[in-house]
N, C-alpha and C positions, 0 to 999 in steps of 0.2 A: 718636221721632225719626221725623223727615221727611225721608226721601231723596229727591235727584232723579237718576233712573236716565238721563243721558245719552250713555251709552255701549253700542253695541252689538255684540255677537260673532257671529259667524258661524261653525258648525263644520258641516262634511261628515261625515257618518255612513252606514254600510251599512242596509239594512233590517233585517238582523238585530242591527246595532247598536241602533237606534233601537227594537227590538223589546224588547231587553233593558233599556234603560234607562227605558223606558215601563212595564215589568213591574216593575223595583225600586223607581220611584217611586209605583208603585199598592200594592206591596207595603208601602212606608212611609207609606202613606196619604193621598199629597200629589195635589193634583187639577192643580197649578200648575207647570209643568217650571222655571220661573224661581225659585219659592219653592224646590222641590228643591234646585236648583243653589247657591242661597244658603245653605240649611241645609249643604250638603255644605260648601262655603268658609267656614263658621262652624266646622267642625270638629264641629257639633252631631250627637251620637250618636243616630241615628234606632232606636228601638227599639218593635216590634211585637208584643207577648205575643200567644202564641197563644190565640183565644177571644176577645181583647177585641172584635171587631166584634159578636159575639154578645150580648157584655153591654150594650155601647152600644145595642143595639136593643131589650134589654130593659129597659133603665134610662130609655129615652127613652118607652117605653111605660107603664110606671111612675109617670113623673115626670107623664105626660098623665091617670093616673087618681088620683095624687093632687091634681090640679089639679082637676081635675073635681070630686072631695069635697069639697075644701075651696069651692069656691064654692056647691055644695049646703049646706056647713054655712052659710057665709055667709047665704046667700038665707034659709033657714027660721031662724036665729037662736037654733038651740037650746042648752042649755049645754052639751051632752056632744059631741064629735066622733061624727059618722057613723060605722060600722064601717068604711066605705070608706077613710075617713082610716088608721086603725089598720092596716088590711091593707096599703095600700098603704106606709105607713111602715115596716112590717116587712119587706117585699118590697126596699124601696130600701136599709136597712141590709143585708140580706145581699149584695147587690150591689155596694155601697161595699166591704163587707168582702172580698168577692170582687176587687175591683179592687186593692183595699190590698193585698192577699195577692201578686197579680199586679207590682206595683210593689215590693215588699220582696223577690220572688224577682228581679228584674232586677237592682235593688241589690247583692244579695248576690252574683249572678254577676260585676256589676262589681267589686266588692272582690276576690272570690277570683282572677279576671283579672288584678288589677293586683299579684298576687303579695305582698300583705301582709298 
């Protein structure tokens, strides 16, 4: 969906209010004030589970490791994958399980808070 944003809104805030806004924006892992405001306007529930940042860093690291191992495997044309592929795959599987558990926790919290 391509939108043209041709309207501008100017608001005035104290230094404290700006600091609080920016803190909440960073906590929700947004880098753009406009994106954060638009998410709030669309009633998007913003949830950042504890520990997700650390898992994201580890996920990127292991993804790079897997990529390097797969490049080596492709270059050497060996029938069996190098041990690095297996290790990276196992670590990525564990990380995906952790993320899945975090998302399930968020989903369960939503279910309980809705009173159902």
